BATI-139473 format. One record per atom (N, C-alpha, C, CB): residue number from 1; chain; atom name; x, y, z. Coordinates in steps of 0.1 Angstrom, whole numbers. Glycine has a CB too. Example, Ala and Ser with C-alpha at 12.3 -4.5 7.8 and 13.67 -1.06 7.14 Angstrom:
REM residues 2
     i   ch   at      xx      yy      zz
     1    A    N     132     -57      78
     1    A   CA     123     -45      78
     1    A    C     132     -33      78
     1    A   CB     113     -45      90
     2    A    N     128     -22      71
     2    A   CA     137     -11      71
     2    A    C     129       0      79
     2    A   CB     141      -6      57
This chain:
REM residues 78
     i   ch   at      xx      yy      zz
     1    A    N       8     -12       0
     1    A   CA       0       0       0
     1    A    C       9      12       0
     1    A   CB      -9       0      12
     2    A    N       5      22      -8
     2    A   CA      12      35      -9
     2    A    C       4      45      -1
     2    A   CB      15      39     -23
     3    A    N      10      53       8
     3    A   CA       3      62      16
     3    A    C       2      76       9
     3    A   CB       9      63      29
     4    A    N      -7      84      14
     4    A   CA     -10      97       8
     4    A    C       2     106       7
     4    A   CB     -21     104      15
     5    A    N      13     103      13
     5    A   CA      25     112      13
     5    A    C      31     113      -1
     5    A   CB      35     107      23
     6    A    N      29     103      -9
     6    A   CA      34     103     -23
     6    A    C      22     103     -32
     6    A   CB      43      90     -26
     7    A    N      18     115     -36
     7    A   CA       5     116     -43
     7    A    C       7     119     -58
     7    A   CB      -3     127     -37
     8    A    N      -2     114     -66
     8    A   CA      -3     117     -80
     8    A    C     -13     128     -81
     8    A   CB      -7     104     -88
     9    A    N     -14     135     -92
     9    A   CA     -24     145     -93
     9    A    C     -38     140     -90
     9    A   CB     -24     151    -108
    10    A    N     -47     148     -84
    10    A   CA     -60     143     -79
    10    A    C     -68     137     -90
    10    A   CB     -67     154     -73
    11    A    N     -68     142    -103
    11    A   CA     -76     136    -113
    11    A    C     -72     122    -117
    11    A   CB     -76     145    -125
    12    A    N     -60     118    -113
    12    A   CA     -55     105    -116
    12    A    C     -59      95    -106
    12    A   CB     -40     105    -118
    13    A    N     -64      99     -94
    13    A   CA     -68      90     -84
    13    A    C     -83      89     -83
    13    A   CB     -63      95     -70
    14    A    N     -88      77     -81
    14    A   CA    -103      75     -81
    14    A    C    -107      67     -69
    14    A   CB    -107      68     -94
    15    A    N    -119      69     -65
    15    A   CA    -125      62     -53
    15    A    C    -128      48     -57
    15    A   CB    -137      69     -48
    16    A    N    -131      40     -47
    16    A   CA    -133      25     -50
    16    A    C    -145      23     -59
    16    A   CB    -136      18     -36
    17    A    N    -156      31     -59
    17    A   CA    -167      29     -67
    17    A    C    -163      30     -82
    17    A   CB    -179      38     -64
    18    A    N    -155      41     -85
    18    A   CA    -150      43     -99
    18    A    C    -141      31    -102
    18    A   CB    -144      56    -100
    19    A    N    -132      28     -93
    19    A   CA    -123      16     -96
    19    A    C    -131       4     -99
    19    A   CB    -114      14     -83
    20    A    N    -141       1     -92
    20    A   CA    -150     -10     -94
    20    A    C    -156     -10    -108
    20    A   CB    -161     -11     -83
    21    A    N    -160       2    -112
    21    A   CA    -166       3    -125
    21    A    C    -156       0    -136
    21    A   CB    -172      17    -127
    22    A    N    -144       6    -134
    22    A   CA    -133       3    -144
    22    A    C    -130     -11    -145
    22    A   CB    -121      12    -140
    23    A    N    -129     -18    -134
    23    A   CA    -125     -32    -134
    23    A    C    -136     -42    -136
    23    A   CB    -118     -36    -121
    24    A    N    -149     -37    -135
    24    A   CA    -160     -46    -137
    24    A    C    -163     -55    -126
    24    A   CB    -158     -54    -150
    25    A    N    -159     -51    -114
    25    A   CA    -162     -59    -102
    25    A    C    -169     -50     -91
    25    A   CB    -148     -64     -96
    26    A    N    -173     -56     -80
    26    A   CA    -180     -48     -70
    26    A    C    -170     -40     -62
    26    A   CB    -188     -58     -61
    27    A    N    -175     -29     -56
    27    A   CA    -167     -21     -47
    27    A    C    -161     -29     -36
    27    A   CB    -175      -9     -42
    28    A    N    -169     -38     -31
    28    A   CA    -164     -47     -20
    28    A    C    -152     -55     -24
    28    A   CB    -175     -56     -15
    29    A    N    -152     -60     -37
    29    A   CA    -140     -67     -42
    29    A    C    -128     -58     -43
    29    A   CB    -144     -73     -56
    30    A    N    -130     -46     -48
    30    A   CA    -119     -36     -49
    30    A    C    -113     -34     -35
    30    A   CB    -124     -23     -55
    31    A    N    -121     -32     -25
    31    A   CA    -116     -29     -11
    31    A    C    -109     -42      -6
    31    A   CB    -128     -26      -2
    32    A    N    -114     -53      -8
    32    A   CA    -108     -66      -4
    32    A    C     -94     -67     -11
    32    A   CB    -117     -78      -7
    33    A    N     -94     -65     -24
    33    A   CA     -81     -67     -31
    33    A    C     -71     -57     -25
    33    A   CB     -83     -64     -46
    34    A    N     -75     -44     -22
    34    A   CA     -66     -34     -17
    34    A    C     -61     -38      -3
    34    A   CB     -73     -21     -16
    35    A    N     -70     -43       5
    35    A   CA     -66     -47      19
    35    A    C     -57     -60      19
    35    A   CB     -78     -50      27
    36    A    N     -58     -68       9
    36    A   CA     -50     -80       7
    36    A    C     -37     -77       1
    36    A   CB     -57     -91      -1
    37    A    N     -35     -64      -4
    37    A   CA     -23     -60     -11
    37    A    C     -22     -65     -25
    37    A   CB     -11     -66      -4
    38    A    N     -34     -69     -31
    38    A   CA     -34     -74     -45
    38    A    C     -36     -62     -55
    38    A   CB     -45     -84     -46
    39    A    N     -40     -51     -50
    39    A   CA     -43     -39     -58
    39    A    C     -37     -27     -52
    39    A   CB     -59     -37     -60
    40    A    N     -28     -20     -59
    40    A   CA     -21      -9     -54
    40    A    C     -31       2     -51
    40    A   CB     -11      -4     -64
    41    A    N     -29       9     -39
    41    A   CA     -38      20     -36
    41    A    C     -30      30     -27
    41    A   CB     -50      15     -28
    42    A    N     -37      41     -24
    42    A   CA     -32      51     -15
    42    A    C     -44      52      -5
    42    A   CB     -29      65     -22
    43    A    N     -40      54       8
    43    A   CA     -50      56      18
    43    A    C     -50      70      23
    43    A   CB     -47      46      30
    44    A    N     -62      76      23
    44    A   CA     -63      90      27
    44    A    C     -62      91      42
    44    A   CB     -76      96      23
    45    A    N     -60     103      48
    45    A   CA     -60     105      62
    45    A    C     -73      99      69
    45    A   CB     -58     119      66
    46    A    N     -84     100      62
    46    A   CA     -96      95      67
    46    A    C     -98      80      65
    46    A   CB    -108     102      60
    47    A    N     -88      73      60
    47    A   CA     -88      58      58
    47    A    C     -95      53      45
    47    A   CB     -95      53      70
    48    A    N     -98      62      36
    48    A   CA    -104      58      23
    48    A    C     -93      54      13
    48    A   CB    -112      70      17
    49    A    N     -96      44       5
    49    A   CA     -87      40      -5
    49    A    C     -89      48     -18
    49    A   CB     -89      24      -8
    50    A    N     -78      51     -24
    50    A   CA     -78      58     -37
    50    A    C     -69      50     -46
    50    A   CB     -73      73     -36
    51    A    N     -73      49     -59
    51    A   CA     -66      41     -69
    51    A    C     -62      49     -81
    51    A   CB     -75      29     -73
    52    A    N     -50      46     -86
    52    A   CA     -45      53     -98
    52    A    C     -52      47    -111
    52    A   CB     -30      51    -100
    53    A    N     -58      57    -118
    53    A   CA     -66      53    -130
    53    A    C     -58      45    -140
    53    A   CB     -72      66    -136
    54    A    N     -45      49    -142
    54    A   CA     -36      43    -152
    54    A    C     -34      28    -148
    54    A   CB     -23      50    -153
    55    A    N     -32      25    -135
    55    A   CA     -30      12    -131
    55    A    C     -43       3    -133
    55    A   CB     -26      11    -115
    56    A    N     -54       9    -129
    56    A   CA     -67       2    -131
    56    A    C     -69      -1    -146
    56    A   CB     -78      11    -126
    57    A    N     -66       9    -155
    57    A   CA     -68       6    -169
    57    A    C     -59      -5    -174
    57    A   CB     -65      19    -177
    58    A    N     -47      -6    -169
    58    A   CA     -38     -16    -173
    58    A    C     -43     -30    -168
    58    A   CB     -24     -14    -167
    59    A    N     -47     -31    -156
    59    A   CA     -53     -43    -150
    59    A    C     -65     -47    -158
    59    A   CB     -56     -42    -135
    60    A    N     -74     -38    -161
    60    A   CA     -86     -41    -168
    60    A    C     -83     -47    -182
    60    A   CB     -95     -28    -170
    61    A    N     -73     -41    -189
    61    A   CA     -69     -45    -202
    61    A    C     -63     -60    -201
    61    A   CB     -58     -36    -208
    62    A    N     -56     -62    -191
    62    A   CA     -50     -76    -189
    62    A    C     -62     -86    -186
    62    A   CB     -40     -76    -177
    63    A    N     -71     -82    -178
    63    A   CA     -83     -90    -175
    63    A    C     -91     -93    -187
    63    A   CB     -92     -84    -164
    64    A    N     -93     -83    -196
    64    A   CA    -100     -85    -208
    64    A    C     -93     -94    -218
    64    A   CB    -103     -72    -215
    65    A    N     -80     -95    -217
    65    A   CA     -73    -103    -227
    65    A    C     -69    -116    -220
    65    A   CB     -60     -96    -231
    66    A    N     -73    -119    -208
    66    A   CA     -71    -131    -202
    66    A    C     -56    -133    -197
    66    A   CB     -74    -142    -211
    67    A    N     -49    -122    -195
    67    A   CA     -36    -122    -191
    67    A    C     -36    -123    -175
    67    A   CB     -27    -110    -195
    68    A    N     -30    -133    -170
    68    A   CA     -30    -135    -156
    68    A    C     -16    -131    -151
    68    A   CB     -32    -150    -151
    69    A    N     -16    -123    -140
    69    A   CA      -3    -118    -135
    69    A    C       5    -130    -129
    69    A   CB      -5    -107    -123
    70    A    N      18    -130    -131
    70    A   CA      26    -141    -127
    70    A    C      32    -138    -113
    70    A   CB      37    -144    -137
    71    A    N      31    -126    -109
    71    A   CA      37    -123     -96
    71    A    C      28    -112     -89
    71    A   CB      51    -118     -97
    72    A    N      29    -111     -76
    72    A   CA      21    -101     -69
    72    A    C      24     -87     -74
    72    A   CB      23    -102     -54
    73    A    N      37     -84     -78
    73    A   CA      41     -71     -82
    73    A    C      34     -67     -95
    73    A   CB      56     -70     -84
    74    A    N      31     -76    -103
    74    A   CA      23     -73    -115
    74    A    C       9     -68    -112
    74    A   CB      23     -85    -125
    75    A    N       3     -74    -103
    75    A   CA     -11     -70     -99
    75    A    C     -10     -57     -92
    75    A   CB     -17     -81     -90
    76    A    N       0     -55     -84
    76    A   CA       1     -42     -77
    76    A    C       5     -30     -86
    76    A   CB      11     -43     -66
    77    A    N       8     -33     -99
    77    A   CA      12     -23    -108
    77    A    C      26     -17    -106
    77    A   CB       2     -12    -107
    78    A    N      35     -25    -100
    78    A   CA      48     -20     -98
    78    A    C      58     -26    -108
    78    A   CB      53     -23     -84
């Protein structure tokens, strides 16, 4: 998990509901993946998860093409 101290521009960060729409999964799944460390996120001071749109788009494209990550770092977008 990356904390809010290292921020991207605000328009590049999205809330879990938008992340869920991009990935085609439920918001609960997005939160679970973030808490498990399977999805890179930033945590606000209020404890909310924020996700980088570019990382989500890359993961969505891989999911659409049936590409499975071979390591945790690939899923985390690192």
